[in-house]
C-alpha positions in Angstrom: -0.1 -0.3 -0.1 1.3 3.2 -1.4 1.8 6.2 1.6 -1.1 8.4 -0.3 -3.4 4.9 -0.2 -2.5 4.1 3.3 -3.6 8.1 4.3 -7.3 7.3 2.8 -7.5 4.0 5.0 -8.6 6.2 8.3 -8.6 10.2 9.1 -5.7 10.9 11.7 -5.5 13.8 13.4 -3.3 16.2 11.2 -5.9 15.7 8.8 -9.1 16.4 11.6 -7.1 19.3 11.9 -7.2 20.6 8.4 -10.5 19.4 7.5 -12.1 20.9 11.0 -11.2 24.3 8.8 -12.8 23.3 5.9 -16.0 22.9 7.6 -15.7 26.4 8.8 -13.9 28.5 6.8 -15.4 27.9 3.2 -19.0 29.2 4.4 -17.1 32.6 5.8 -14.7 33.1 2.3 -18.3 32.6 0.7 -20.7 34.8 2.5 -18.4 38.0 3.0 -16.5 37.0 -0.8 -19.6 36.3 -3.1 -21.4 39.6 -1.3 -19.7 40.9 -4.2 -19.4 39.1 -6.6 -23.2 38.9 -7.5 -23.1 35.8 -5.0 -20.8 34.1 -7.5 -17.7 31.3 -5.5 -15.7 28.7 -6.8 -14.1 26.0 -4.7 -11.5 24.4 -6.7 -9.9 21.2 -4.9 -7.2 21.1 -6.7 -5.7 17.7 -5.0 -9.0 16.0 -4.1 -8.7 12.3 -3.7 -11.1 10.1 -2.9 -13.9 12.2 -1.6 -14.5 9.8 1.8 -11.9 7.7 3.5 -12.1 4.1 4.0 -13.6 4.9 7.6 -16.2 7.1 6.5 -15.3 10.1 7.3 -15.7 12.7 4.5 -12.8 13.5 2.5 -12.1 17.7 1.2 -14.8 17.4 -1.9 -18.0 16.2 0.5 -16.7 19.1 3.2 -16.9 21.4 0.1 -20.1 19.8 -1.3 -21.4 20.2 2.4 -20.4 24.2 2.5 -22.3 24.8 -0.6 -25.3 22.9 0.7 -25.2 25.0 3.8 -25.2 28.2 1.7 -28.0 27.4 -0.5 -29.6 29.9 -2.8 -27.6 32.4 -0.8 -24.5 31.6 -3.4 -24.0 30.3 -6.3 -21.6 27.7 -5.7 -19.4 25.8 -8.0 -17.1 22.9 -7.3 -14.3 21.7 -9.0 -12.4 18.6 -8.0 -9.3 17.8 -9.5 -7.8 14.4 -8.7 -4.8 13.1 -10.8 -4.6 9.6 -9.5 -7.4 7.3 -12.2 -8.5 5.5 -9.9 -8.9 7.5 -6.8 -10.5 10.2 -9.2 -13.2 7.6 -10.4 -14.1 6.8 -6.6 -14.5 10.2 -5.9 -17.2 10.5 -8.9 -18.9 7.4 -7.2 -18.8 9.2 -3.8 -20.3 12.7 -5.5 -23.4 10.5 -7.1 -24.1 8.3 -4.0 -24.7 11.8 -1.8 -26.2 13.1 -4.0 -24.3 16.6 -3.9 -28.2 18.1 -4.2 -28.7 21.5 -5.4 -24.7 21.7 -6.2 -22.9 22.3 -9.4 -19.7 20.8 -10.1 -16.7 18.9 -12.0 -14.3 16.4 -11.2 -11.6 16.6 -13.6 -8.8 13.9 -14.1 -5.4 14.5 -13.7 -2.4 17.0 -13.5 -3.4 20.3 -11.6 -0.9 22.6 -13.2 -1.4 20.8 -16.6 -5.5 21.5 -15.9 -5.4 25.3 -14.4 -4.9 27.1 -17.2 -8.4 25.5 -19.0 -10.1 25.9 -15.7 -9.6 29.4 -14.5 -12.0 31.2 -17.3 -14.6 29.6 -15.1 -13.9 31.2 -12.1 -14.1 34.9 -13.8 -15.9 36.9 -11.2 -16.4 34.7 -9.5 -14.6 34.8 -5.7 -12.5 32.0 -5.8 -11.0 29.5 -3.1 -8.8 27.5 -4.0 -7.2 24.5 -1.7 -3.9 22.4 -2.2 -3.3 19.7 -0.4 -0.9 17.3 -2.0 1.1 14.4 -1.4 4.5 16.0 -1.6 4.8 19.3 -3.5 2.2 21.4 -4.8 1.7 23.5 -7.5 5.3 25.3 -9.2 5.6 28.4 -7.7 5.4 30.3 -10.9 2.0 29.1 -11.4 0.3 30.0 -8.4 2.3 33.3 -7.8 0.9 34.1 -12.3 -2.5 32.2 -12.2 -3.8 31.9 -8.9 -2.5 34.8 -6.5 -2.0 37.2 -9.8 -5.6 36.3 -11.6 -6.9 39.1 -13.1 -9.8 40.9 -12.5 -10.7 42.2 -8.6 -13.0 39.1 -7.6 -11.7 38.0 -4.4 -9.0 35.3 -4.0 -7.9 33.3 -1.4 -5.2 30.1 -1.5 -5.0 27.4 1.1 -1.5 25.7 1.0 -0.3 22.8 2.1 3.6 23.1 2.5 4.9 19.7 3.7 7.1 20.3 6.3 8.3 15.9 6.0 8.8 16.4 1.7 11.2 19.2 2.0 13.1 17.7 5.1 13.1 14.4 3.6 14.3 15.9 0.0 16.8 18.5 2.0 18.4 15.4 3.7 19.0 13.6 0.4 21.1 16.7 -0.2 22.8 17.0 2.7 23.3 13.2 2.1 25.0 12.8 -1.0 26.8 16.2 -0.5 28.5 14.5 3.2 29.2 11.3 1.2 30.9 13.2 -1.6 29.0 10.8 -3.9 26.7 11.8 -7.0 22.6 11.9 -6.8 21.1 9.2 -8.3 18.9 10.1 -11.0 15.6 9.8 -9.2 17.0 11.9 -6.1 18.0 14.3 -8.9 14.3 14.6 -9.9 13.0 14.4 -6.9 15.1 17.5 -6.2 14.0 19.5 -8.9 10.5 19.1 -8.9 10.8 20.9 -5.1 12.7 23.4 -7.0 10.2 24.4 -9.2 7.1 24.6 -6.1 9.6 26.6 -4.3 10.8 29.0 -7.1 14.6 28.0 -7.2 17.3 26.9 -5.4 17.8 29.1 -3.5 16.7 26.6 0.0 19.2 24.4 -0.8 21.9 26.5 0.8 20.2 25.6 4.2 20.3 22.1 4.1 24.1 22.1 3.5 24.5 23.7 7.3 22.6 20.7 8.9 25.2 18.8 10.5 24.3 14.5 10.3 21.2 12.8 10.4 19.4 15.0 13.1 15.5 14.8 12.1 14.6 17.5 14.6 17.5 20.2 12.7 16.4 19.1 9.7 12.5 20.0 10.2 13.4 23.2 11.7 15.4 24.3 8.9 12.0 23.0 6.2 10.0 25.3 8.7 12.3 28.3 8.2 12.5 27.4 4.6 8.4 27.4 3.9 8.3 30.8 6.2 11.3 32.4 3.8 9.0 30.6 0.8 5.2 32.2 2.1 7.2 35.6 2.9 8.5 36.0 -0.5 5.4 35.4 -2.0 3.6 37.6 0.4 6.7 40.5 -0.5 5.9 39.8 -4.5 1.8 39.6 -5.2 0.7 41.7 -1.7 -1.5 39.3 -0.2 -1.1 38.7 3.3 -0.6 34.8 4.7 -1.6 32.9 8.4 0.1 29.8 8.4 -0.5 26.7 10.9 2.5 24.2 11.4 0.6 20.8 12.3 1.4 17.8 14.3 0.4 14.0 13.6 0.7 14.5 17.3 1.6 16.1 20.3 5.1 14.8 21.4 6.4 14.8 17.3 8.2 17.6 14.8 5.1 19.1 12.5 4.5 17.9 9.4 3.5 20.3 7.1 2.6 23.9 7.8 -1.1 25.2 6.3 -0.9 28.6 5.0 -4.0 30.8 3.6 -3.0 33.8 1.2 -5.5 36.6 1.5 -5.6 40.4 0.3 -8.1 41.1 2.9 -6.8 41.3 6.9 -10.8 40.4 7.6 -9.9 36.6 6.1 -6.7 36.3 8.4 -9.1 37.4 11.4 -11.6 34.8 10.4 -9.1 32.0 9.7 -8.0 32.4 12.8 -11.1 31.6 14.6 -11.4 28.7 12.5 -8.3 27.5 12.9 -8.7 27.8 16.9 -12.0 26.0 16.4 -10.5 23.0 14.5 -8.0 22.6 17.2 -10.7 21.2 19.2 -11.0 18.5 15.8 -6.9 17.5 16.3 -8.0 17.0 20.2 -10.6 15.0 19.9 -9.0 12.7 16.5 -5.8 12.5 19.3 -8.1 11.8 22.2 -10.3 8.6 19.9 -7.2 7.1 18.9 -6.0 7.0 22.6 -9.3 5.0 23.0 -8.7 3.3 20.8 -5.9 1.7 21.5 -6.8 1.6 25.2 -9.7 -0.8 24.2 -7.4 -3.2 22.3 -5.0 -3.0 24.9 -7.9 -3.7 26.9 -9.5 -6.7 24.8 -6.0 -8.6 24.7 -5.3 -8.4 28.4 -9.2 -9.6 29.1 -12.3 -8.0 31.0 -10.6 -8.6 34.6 -8.0 -6.5 35.0 -8.2 -4.3 37.9 -7.9 -0.6 36.2 -9.8 0.8 33.1 -7.1 1.5 30.8 -10.1 3.1 28.6 -10.5 7.1 28.7 -13.8 9.2 28.4 -14.9 10.2 25.6 -13.6 13.3 24.7 -16.2 16.1 24.9 -15.4 19.0 22.4 -17.5 21.8 25.4 -16.2 20.6 28.7 -12.6 20.9 26.5 -13.0 24.8 25.6 -15.0 25.1 28.8 -11.8 24.2 31.2 -9.2 26.5 29.0 -11.4 29.3 28.7 -10.5 31.4 31.9 -6.8 31.1 31.0 -7.0 32.0 27.3 -9.1 34.5 27.5 -6.2 36.1 30.6 -3.8 35.5 27.8 -5.2 36.9 24.8 -6.4 39.9 27.4 -2.5 39.7 28.3 -1.4 39.8 24.3 -3.9 43.1 23.7 -2.2 44.9 26.5 1.0 44.1 25.4 0.1 45.4 22.0 -1.4 48.3 23.7 1.9 49.4 25.5 4.0 48.9 22.1 2.3 50.2 19.4 -0.4 52.1 20.9 -4.1 51.9 19.6 -5.1 49.4 16.8 -7.8 47.4 15.5 -7.8 43.9 16.2 -8.2 42.1 12.6 -5.2 44.3 11.8 -2.7 42.5 14.2 -4.9 39.1 14.3 -1.7 36.9 14.3 0.1 38.7 17.5 -3.7 39.2 19.0 -3.7 35.0 19.2 0.1 34.6 19.8 0.7 31.2 21.0 -2.7 30.8 21.4 -3.5 30.7 17.6 -4.7 27.4 17.0 -6.5 26.6 20.3 -8.4 30.0 21.3 -10.9 31.5 18.5 -12.7 34.9 18.1 -15.7 34.1 21.2 -12.3 34.1 23.5 -11.0 37.6 22.0 -14.5 38.7 22.4 -14.6 38.0 26.3 -11.1 39.6 26.3 -11.5 42.7 25.1 -14.6 42.6 27.1 -13.0 42.4 30.5 -10.5 44.7 29.3 -13.0 47.0 28.9 -14.8 46.4 32.2 -11.7 46.9 33.8 -11.3 50.8 32.6 -8.3 49.8 30.1 -10.2 49.9 27.1 -13.1 51.6 25.6 -14.1 48.9 22.5 -16.6 47.2 24.5 -16.1 44.2 23.0 -19.9 44.4 21.6 -20.5 44.6 17.4 -17.7 44.4 15.5 -15.6 44.6 18.1 -12.7 43.6 16.1 -13.1 46.2 13.1 -13.0 49.1 15.9 -10.0 51.1 17.4 -9.3 49.3 21.2 -9.1 52.9 22.3 -6.9 52.6 25.4 -8.3 54.6 28.6 -5.9 57.1 29.8 -7.1 56.7 33.8 -4.7 53.8 36.2 -6.7 51.0 37.1 -5.6 48.6 39.1 -5.7 45.0 37.5 -6.7 42.1 39.8 -4.5 39.2 39.7 -3.9 36.9 38.2 -5.6 33.5 39.1 -3.8 30.0 39.4 -2.8 28.6 35.9 -3.2 25.2 34.7 -0.6 23.1 34.8 -1.6 21.1 31.4 -2.4 24.8 29.8 0.7 26.7 29.9 -0.3 31.0 30.5 0.8 32.1 26.4 3.9 34.4 26.6 3.9 37.5 24.8 2.8 37.5 20.9 6.5 37.4 19.7 6.2 36.7 15.5 7.1 33.3 14.7 6.8 31.7 18.6 4.8 28.4 19.2 3.3 26.7 22.4 4.4 24.2 24.5 1.3 22.6 26.0 0.4 19.4 24.7 -3.3 20.6 23.5 -2.1 22.3 20.5 -1.5 21.0 17.3 1.9 22.7 17.3 2.7 21.7 20.2 
């Protein structure tokens, strides 16, 4: 079984996190962006897969169909699902027929996204376009991503959610490093693999970073790959005028990040809404980890027999209890981030500094927690913004009168208080996709 076939056997925690975003954000995008395109919206899934996992979980195409059905007549949604593998594409067509996709206009395309993209984009002319690029390995070549998607003609909104495979970059960088260390020529297949990564990243600039990696250190190689991904995104945003928000994702709390999800958008509101969707998706990630642990414990208990002294199976995961127990710490951490930003930069609007407002809580907290943090600061007389309607769009309006804030409460050992919103810093708590 290939790695891609094994992936579709059962949805794992990293996929649950990704799909938690797709359950929420496309609807928000269609609602906002579609309001200026006469309701026309296109969802483009460039590496669609078979549509459903073997365990019955919906894949990205079905999540896009569900989003379109939820929007109903409010938006005229078209789904374009591209899948290169013939068998998976055939299965995708079967799955879409099985579910009915009632009221959804869609088409499936077999083949390479790069080859089909020029012919597909005219059908999205004048429509808001949300493109999801989630391949096994490297995605669309950088030149095409920049010119044909991020550089799409017209004024209709375009957003791209891109999967940058950290593990793939680290592995390919390791091929290059090993050949140079052993002073041997690369094999033909390795040269092709490296050339493919060159096309994805837009040149050979990334190779120098791996030449400094010592030995076979996977952790160091992953750190280099994360830095390469960050530089790749920074260059694209600088060249295109887009903004980006990125989220490294792990398959388990103790592992290195496997990939980075990056949203490219032209509007700060897109960053704001995406950050909230990422936070809610963090519960999906946590539940998937918990369910996997329950399954392992259940299997172990079956092997040991029912007469064991201890119940090895954890209690079912309750997402509401999970959020409720962490809400005070998250809210207090967000309030501290906001105060820090006010002290450093003066008055500002929250949606203009989304990533810094969330800081290390990106991927855990979401809008409701930011709203509560703003309400708490307003209650304490520290800001004028009351946290009500469109609170993220209005200036915070810091109050200049000195106010004695109450001392912070105790912090749970399992959910450490986030530090100041330093760019690039990630949390160390085990309840986070990037922990």
